[in-house]
PLY file of the C-alpha trace (Angstrom):
ply
format ascii 1.0
element vertex 66
property float x
property float y
property float z
element edge 65
property int vertex1
property int vertex2
end_header
5.03 6.27 9.83
3.72 4.13 6.83
1.69 0.60 6.96
2.21 -1.55 3.64
-0.26 -4.42 3.75
-1.26 -6.74 1.09
-4.85 -7.36 3.03
-6.64 -3.62 2.83
-8.56 -4.35 6.04
-5.65 -4.82 7.86
-4.93 -1.13 6.93
-8.15 0.69 8.92
-6.68 0.39 12.17
-3.34 2.05 10.72
-5.41 4.95 8.39
-7.38 5.33 12.08
-4.27 6.19 13.62
-3.27 8.83 11.31
-0.53 6.47 9.44
0.03 6.77 5.55
-1.04 3.29 4.31
-0.07 1.42 0.74
-2.02 -1.29 -0.40
-0.02 -3.87 -2.16
-2.79 -5.48 -4.41
-3.18 -9.23 -5.07
-1.68 -10.47 -8.40
-4.32 -12.92 -9.33
-7.19 -11.07 -10.38
-9.79 -13.34 -8.56
-8.47 -12.32 -5.28
-9.20 -8.29 -6.21
-13.13 -9.46 -6.40
-13.13 -11.30 -2.82
-13.63 -9.97 0.71
-9.93 -9.39 0.65
-10.55 -6.07 -1.22
-12.85 -5.06 1.91
-11.22 -2.01 3.29
-9.47 -1.02 0.09
-10.81 2.84 0.78
-8.57 3.14 3.48
-5.31 3.18 1.72
-3.67 6.05 0.28
-1.90 4.42 -2.14
-2.28 0.86 -4.02
0.68 -0.62 -5.93
0.81 -3.47 -7.76
4.27 -4.67 -6.38
6.01 -3.61 -3.09
9.69 -3.60 -4.87
9.21 -0.91 -7.56
7.45 1.46 -5.61
10.47 0.93 -2.77
12.62 1.52 -5.61
11.04 4.86 -6.74
10.79 5.66 -2.92
14.37 5.18 -2.74
15.23 7.22 -6.13
13.31 10.47 -5.02
14.93 10.66 -1.54
18.25 9.85 -3.24
17.52 12.79 -5.89
16.51 14.80 -2.85
19.92 14.64 -1.02
21.66 15.51 -4.48
0 1
1 2
2 3
3 4
4 5
5 6
6 7
7 8
8 9
9 10
10 11
11 12
12 13
13 14
14 15
15 16
16 17
17 18
18 19
19 20
20 21
21 22
22 23
23 24
24 25
25 26
26 27
27 28
28 29
29 30
30 31
31 32
32 33
33 34
34 35
35 36
36 37
37 38
38 39
39 40
40 41
41 42
42 43
43 44
44 45
45 46
46 47
47 48
48 49
49 50
50 51
51 52
52 53
53 54
54 55
55 56
56 57
57 58
58 59
59 60
60 61
61 62
62 63
63 64
64 65
């Protein structure tokens, strides 16, 4: 299972349960410096945008399927 979230503190429980976690970083720089980044260390992966990451995941899956 994988949890995708834009508030990293919400990833902490998922990580504790053994789930893979993806943090979608906020676009506005001022939000990266606030309390909203607490828990970011729980993320297995941090991405700037969800759609490009999902497209890359699907492309890899299609390539493996051959």
